[in-house]
N, C-alpha and C positions, 0 to 999 in steps of 0.2 A: 731963743730957739727960732730957727727960720721957718718959713711957710712950707707946708707939705706940697710936693709936686702935684700937678693936675692929675697925673696917672693914679695917685692914691685916692683921689676924691671923686673922679668921674665914674659913673656906673659903667661896668663892662663885664663880659663873661669871665668866668674863673680862669686864671692863668693867662688872660689876654695880655697883661703886662707882668712879667715874671722876674724875680731876682734869683740868682744862683750862687752857690758857694760850695766849697769842698771841706771835708774834715777827715782826719785820720793821720797816719795809716792805722789800719786795724789788722791784726794777725788772724788768719784763718787756716784751717787744716784741709788737706786734700781728701776727697771722698774715697779715693782708691788707695793711695799711699798714706795711711793714717798718720804716720810720723812726720811727713813732710809738711812744711809751713810756707805760707805765702802772704804777701801784703795786698790789701785792697783799700780803697778810699771811698768814703761816704759822699754822696752828692745830695744837696738839699735844694729843692725848687720851692719858692714861696710866691704866692699870688699877692700883687700889690693891693688889691681892693678888699677881698674877702679873707685874706691871710690864711688861705688853705696851704697845706704842706704836702709835698711829694718827696719821699726819701728812696734812694736807690744806691747801688754800688757800681764802681768802675774798677776794672781789674788791672789794667796796664798803665804805663807812663805815656803811651803814644796818643796822638790825636784820634786815631780810629777807635780805640777802646772807649774814649769819652763819647765819641759820636754814636757808638752803639748804645750807650746808656741814654743819651739824648733822644735817640730814635725810639727807645722804649717809652720814654716820657711822653713824647708827642703822639705816639700811637694810642696812648690811654687818655691823655688830656687835650690833645690837639695842639696845633702850632700856635705859639704866642705871636702877638704883633711885635713886641719888643722884649729883649732879655738883657738884664744888667748883671755884670759880673766883674770881678777883679782880673787883672792880668797877672801872670805868674810872677813877674818881677815886683809886683806891688803888694804881694801877700806878706807884709812885714810881720804880722801877728801869727801867721800860720807856721806849720812845721817845715823843716828844711826839705823833707821829701815832697810835700805839696808844691813848694816853690820851685823845686827842680822839675817836677812833673809838668806843671802848667807853663814853666819857662820853655819847655820843649814843644809845647803845642804850636801848631801852625794856625795862628789866629786868622789868617787870610782864608785858609781852607774852611774853618768853622764859619766865618762870616759869609763866604760864598755859598756853602751848604744851606745856611739859614735863609739867605736872600732868595735862593731858588724856590723856597717854600713861603715867601712873603714875610719872613721874620727879620727884624733888624737887631743885630747883636751889638750892644754897647759895652765896651770895656772901660772901666774906670782907669784914668791915667794918673791920678794923684795918690801917691803912697801915704801922704799925710792928711788925707781927707776920708776917714773911714765912714763918715756919715753918708757918703754917696751910695753906699750899699748897706746902710744901717738896718733896714727892714729885715735883711737876711742875717746880718751880723748878730743882732739881738737874739734870734732863734738859735743860731750856731752856738753862742755862748752857753745857752741853757741845755739844748738838746745834746750837743757833743759831750759836755761834762757828765750829764746824767746817763748817757749811753755807755760811757767808759766805766762809770760806777756800776751800772746794772750788769754789764757783761763781765766785768771783773777779770779774773784770770781764766775764765772759760774760753776755750778756743773752739769756735763753731766752724762748720763748713760754709761755703759760699751761699748755698741754698738756705741753710738755717739762719745765717745772719741777715739775708735778704728778707726772710719771713719776719724776723724781729723788727726790721726797719719798716716793713709794710704795716705791721700791727701797731707800731709806735706812731706812724703817720696817721693811722685811723683814729688813735686816741687823741692826737693833737687836733684833728679835724672835727672832733666831737665837742670841743670846748665852746661854751656859750659866747656868742657875739651879739645877742639881742633876743627879743621876743618875737615869736611868729605872729604876724598880723592876723587878727580875728580869733586867736586862741586865748582861752581863759588861763590865767596863771594857776588856777586850782588844778588844771590838768597836768601841770608840771612840764609843759612844752616850751622849748626855747629854740632859737635859731642858731645853727652852727654851720661851719663851712661845708659839712657833708650834705646839708640840705640844698646847698647851691651846686654841689658837685654831682650828687646822686638823686636829688629830688626828695630825699628822706634821710633821717638820721640812721646810723648803722653801727651802734656801739656793741651789739651782741653778735660777735663773730663766732660762728660755730666751732666747736672744739674737737670734732671728730668726723667720721669714725677713725679709729686707730687700729693698727694691727695688734695681734696678741704677742708679738715678739717682745721680750723684755727690753732689748736695746731701743726699739722704736718708741716704746712708752717712756723710757728714760730720757731720750733726746727731746721728745715732745714736752716732758715736764720741765726740762732745763730751759727751753724756749719760753714757756709760759711763766716760769719763775723770773726770767730776765725782764719780760714785758711788765709783769706785776711790780717788780722792783722799780722799774722806770716810772710807772704810774704813781707809786707812793712818793717818790722823790719829786716828780713833776708837780703833784698836788701841793707839796710842801714849799717848793721854790717858785711856783708860778703865781700864786696869790700875791706875794709882795710886789711883783712887777705890775699888777693891776691897780694897786693903790696909788692914787695921785699924790705925789710928794710936793708939799708946800714949805716955804720958809716959815719959821716959827711966828713971824709977825703977820702972816697972811691969813685972812679969815677964810674958813672953809664952811660950806653949807652943812647944816645939821641934817641927819636923817629924819624924815617926817613920816607920819602915818600914811600908809598907802604906797610907799616906795617899794619897788621890786629890787631885791638884792640877791647876790650870789653868796652862798654861805660856805666857808671853809670847814670841811668835815673830813678828817683823815680816815674815818671808819667806813666811808662809802665803798660799795663794790666797784671794781675797776671799770672805768668808762662812764660812771654815773656822776651827775652834778646836782647839787641841792639849790633850788630856787625857793625863795620865801617872800612873803609880803610883811612889811612892818605893820604890826597891829597896834603897838604903843611905843612912843618914844619918851624915854625918861630923861628929862633935863636936870642938871645939877644946879646949885646955887648961882654958878657963873653963867648959866644959860647954855652950857655945852652938853650935848647928848653923848654919853659914853657907853650906855647899854640900852638895848631895846628889847621888846617882846615881839617875836616873830610868829607868823601864822603860816603853816604849810600842812599838806597832807602827806601821809606815809608814802614812800616810794613803792609803787606797784604798777600794774598795767593800767592803761587809760580807762578800760572798762570798769575797773574796780574803784576808780576815783569817785564815781557817782555814789552819793549817800554815805561816804566815809566821813568820820568826824575829823575836824581840824585839830592839829596839835599846836599848842602854844608853848614856846620855849624862850628863855632869856639868853641873849647872846651879847658879847662885847662888840662894839663897832669895829674893833681892830681885826675881827675875823669876818667882816662883811665888805662886799664890793657893790657899790650902787650900780645897778644895771639899767634901770628905767625909773627916772623920777616921776612923782605923782603928777607934775605939771605936764609931762609929755604923754600921759596916758589918755 
């Protein structure tokens, strides 16, 4: 494996260095002519450093439609210093529609528009070098597939699908990337991309108010069902990507008492993550730790953590991801 680029390692504001990719097409319905259908395409922006995600839609094949989506992004997140993306002719793994769409883009117009705002746009020129945009490709592989599964055969309007993408992006930006400095693990606090974007975590998106019309409630329920389905699939498929894969002959560090771990729990409420501390590591006769005793407090508000009893549970190491070793605390 090659060395990570400096842009991945140097501290910088969120979305200062950004990767971009498209996925789709996705079928939507017209809000006026309910029976008419149209195609839209998803756009994913990924921060190089904090791995924050922004999801949106673009309506047409032309350059101006994409630039409208790009302007929405920079109006919310600011202009990046650099943007990395594939050229239309290099999207060998993408759908034919996306290749045709990006092939019609005026890359000079996009680059000029970006340079006028101090942004350098870098187009990958090698079709056989997918690792050049691998930070975005890895997310596309998971997010696109799970969105297709979650949406299923449901045909949403543009606004409804955009709402789904925004809520999904919020869930992705709530995933733990570390511990907050100065916070006690017993408080259940962790560092996530939203802390860097908003200055706080924001997993509790308000659910209303809604109108009393049956159709409004039905459409709202459909959107929430899609987002919840994505969350359950994401929790199931995201954890294996966090586990460091080694060859069978490579020694791996055992979990130790005091390590902070992320626990795979499929029964958690949408948007919540379980952090715990290793209370006891049980080694086998061969010296390998295969199960541990974890200590954590029940999920509740931070004010209720004080004085609550700890819970001790046994868990297999295969459902745990080491977040902070005892040596680094």
